[in-house]
Structures are given as structure tokens and as C-alpha cells.
C-alpha positions in Angstrom: 0.0 0.0 0.0 1.2 3.5 -0.8 2.7 5.2 2.2 1.3 8.7 2.4 4.2 10.8 3.7 3.3 14.0 5.5 6.3 16.2 4.6 8.0 17.3 1.4 11.4 15.6 1.4 13.1 18.7 0.0 11.7 21.6 2.0 9.8 19.9 4.9 6.6 21.6 4.0 3.5 19.9 5.6 1.6 17.5 3.4 -1.7 16.1 4.7 -3.8 13.4 3.0 -5.7 16.0 1.0 -2.6 18.0 -0.1 -1.4 18.0 -3.6 1.9 16.2 -3.8 4.1 14.4 -6.3 5.9 11.1 -6.0 8.4 8.9 -7.9 8.2 5.1 -8.3 10.0 4.8 -5.0 7.5 7.0 -3.2 9.9 9.9 -2.7 7.4 12.7 -1.9 7.6 16.4 -2.8 5.3 19.5 -2.6 4.1 21.1 -5.9 6.5 24.1 -5.5 9.6 21.8 -5.2 8.4 19.5 -7.9 8.1 22.5 -10.3 11.6 23.8 -9.3 13.0 20.3 -10.0 11.3 20.0 -13.4 9.3 16.9 -12.2 12.5 14.9 -11.8 13.2 13.1 -8.5 16.7 14.1 -7.2 17.2 10.7 -5.6 16.5 8.3 -8.5 16.1 10.7 -11.5 12.7 9.2 -12.1 9.6 11.2 -13.1 7.5 12.8 -10.4 3.8 12.3 -10.9 0.8 13.5 -9.0 0.1 11.4 -5.8 -3.3 9.8 -5.5 -5.6 11.2 -2.8 -6.7 9.1 0.1 -10.0 10.0 1.8 -11.3 9.4 5.3 -8.2 7.7 6.8 -5.8 8.6 9.5 -2.4 9.7 8.4 0.2 6.9 8.7 2.8 9.3 10.2 2.4 11.7 13.1 1.0 14.8 11.4 1.1 17.8 13.8 -2.3 19.0 14.9 -3.1 22.3 13.3 -2.9 25.3 15.7 -2.7 23.2 18.9 0.9 24.1 19.9 1.8 27.5 18.3 5.1 29.1 17.7 5.3 32.9 17.4 7.7 35.6 16.3 7.9 39.1 15.0 10.2 41.5 13.2 12.4 43.7 15.4 9.9 46.6 15.8 6.9 44.3 16.1 5.0 45.6 13.1 4.9 42.2 11.5 3.6 39.4 13.7 4.2 35.7 12.9 2.2 32.7 14.2 3.0 29.1 13.2 0.9 26.0 13.8 3.9 24.0 15.2 7.6 23.9 15.5 9.2 22.9 12.2 11.1 19.6 11.9 14.2 21.4 10.5 15.5 24.7 9.1 17.0 25.2 5.7 20.0 27.5 4.8 20.5 28.3 1.2 23.6 29.7 -0.6 21.8 31.2 -3.6 22.6 34.7 -4.7 19.9 36.3 -2.5 19.6 33.9 0.5 23.4 34.1 1.3 23.0 37.9 1.4 20.0 37.8 3.6 21.5 35.2 6.0 18.1 33.7 6.6 17.3 30.2 7.8 14.0 29.1 6.4 11.2 27.2 8.1 8.7 25.9 5.5 4.9 25.8 6.0 1.7 26.0 4.0 -0.4 29.1 4.1 -2.9 27.1 6.2 -0.3 26.6 8.9 1.3 30.0 9.0 -0.2 33.5 9.8 1.6 36.7 9.0 -0.2 39.8 10.3 0.6 43.5 9.7 -1.1 46.8 9.0 -1.7 47.8 5.4 1.5 49.3 3.9 3.7 47.9 6.7 5.7 45.6 4.4 7.3 45.7 1.0 8.2 42.8 -1.3 11.1 42.2 -3.6 11.1 39.9 -6.7 13.7 39.5 -9.5 14.5 37.4 -12.5 11.6 35.0 -13.3 9.5 36.7 -10.6 8.1 33.4 -9.2 8.6 34.3 -5.6 8.6 37.5 -3.5 10.5 38.3 -0.4 8.8 40.4 2.3 10.4 42.8 4.8 9.2 45.3 7.3 9.1 48.9 6.1 10.1 50.3 9.5 12.9 48.1 10.9 13.9 46.4 7.6 13.7 42.8 8.9 13.2 40.1 6.3 10.2 38.1 7.5 9.2 35.6 4.9 8.8 34.7 1.2 6.0 33.3 -0.9 5.2 32.4 -4.4 3.7 35.1 -6.5 0.7 32.9 -7.2 -0.9 32.0 -3.9 -3.5 29.4 -2.8 -4.3 27.8 0.6 -1.8 24.9 0.0 1.0 27.1 -1.4 4.3 27.2 0.5 5.3 30.0 2.8 8.9 30.2 4.0 9.4 32.0 7.3 12.7 33.4 8.3 13.3 31.5 11.5 15.5 34.3 12.8 12.3 36.2 13.5 11.0 33.4 15.8 11.4 32.8 19.5 15.0 31.6 19.9 14.4 28.8 22.4 12.2 26.4 20.3 14.3 26.7 17.1 17.8 27.0 18.6 18.5 23.2 18.5 16.7 22.3 15.3 18.8 20.4 12.6 20.0 22.6 9.7 19.7 21.5 6.1 22.1 23.1 3.7 20.7 23.6 0.2 23.0 24.4 -2.8 20.8 27.0 -4.5 23.9 28.4 -6.2 24.9 25.4 -8.3 23.3 22.0 -8.1 19.9 22.7 -6.5 20.4 19.7 -4.2 21.0 19.4 -0.5 24.5 18.8 0.9 24.9 15.4 2.5 27.2 16.9 5.2 27.7 20.4 6.5 29.4 22.4 3.7 32.9 23.8 4.4 34.7 27.0 3.4 34.1 28.1 -0.2 30.6 26.7 -0.4 28.9 30.1 0.0 27.5 29.5 3.5 
């Protein structure tokens, strides 16, 4: 029987039984955003990623965190942008692409249904470049980078929260995944050394 995994293997985004997801023949599982970024090719076996079947009215086979039962909060430095998350992420991701290495962010991945970003109208600005598929948001007062999202949004779309805006305690000991956004678009197997862009 198909094992319905509850996280994207690339970015750790939540995937419940009703979520859109893509799998290879070995059941490696990825969210739609990562699948698109990888051109529907599994990074583990080089097989094609196809849409995962939906399974209705069953309990998840892995421990999916209950939505909004144990929240994690954060904010930009001045407090104008407030962040609330449904749960503590399983890991954080550090990327060495041209923009992430400049920002110095460590990303925690959620869906829009499990992350809330609150601010007054006009309190944030966004930045996009190149193919304009994602936009990075920062506070207009203190300048903190708070999160990024895809330009096209829906309830299941991914939102990446800058974990440096969160309470330090709950995220201080989380494992860090290092993503090579500069060259290979794959995760490093071990912590990268000098010259890797981190």
C-alpha cells in the first residue's frame, strides 16, 4: 500500500492526505513548488515525479502535527509584522543562492494554512527578481526580512518563514539542512565547508 508521507522531502513543507503532492516510483514525496523547481524529476532516483493519489477518510500513517494546537510565534524587530505558526518545524534550511546568502536567513517551511503573517496595510514591501516566481517580504520600519512566498498563492502554497524572526528557544537546536541553491539545486549530505557560500 502507498505510504502517504506527510512532509516534502526537499523543504519539509507539511503535506496532509488531501494536499497536492508528487511522488516517484520509490514514493519519494515532494510538494508542488519543489516539484516544479526540479522539473518533475526526483533528485534521488532521477525518475519522473507524478501526482500522488488522494486518500480520503483515513488517519495519516505518520504523526502529522495537529493544526494550531501548539503554536510558535515571532515578529520583526519593531513588532509591526507578527508571525504565528501551527507548530515547531522539523528542521530549518539554509541556502547559498545569490539572495539567501546575502539575507543570511534560515527558512522554516509551512503551508499558508499553517502560518499566519499579520501586519497593518503598507507595513511591508516585497522584492522579486529574474523569473518573478517568488517575492521576499520585509518590514518597512525596521527592515527585517520576515518571509517569502510564491507570486501565485492558494491555501496549500508554500510560505517560507525566516526563523531568525521566531522565539529563539524552540528553534535553537533544530537540525539545519544546507541547500545548494547556487549550483546543483540539491541538499548537501554533510555540512558544507569553506568556499561553499555558507
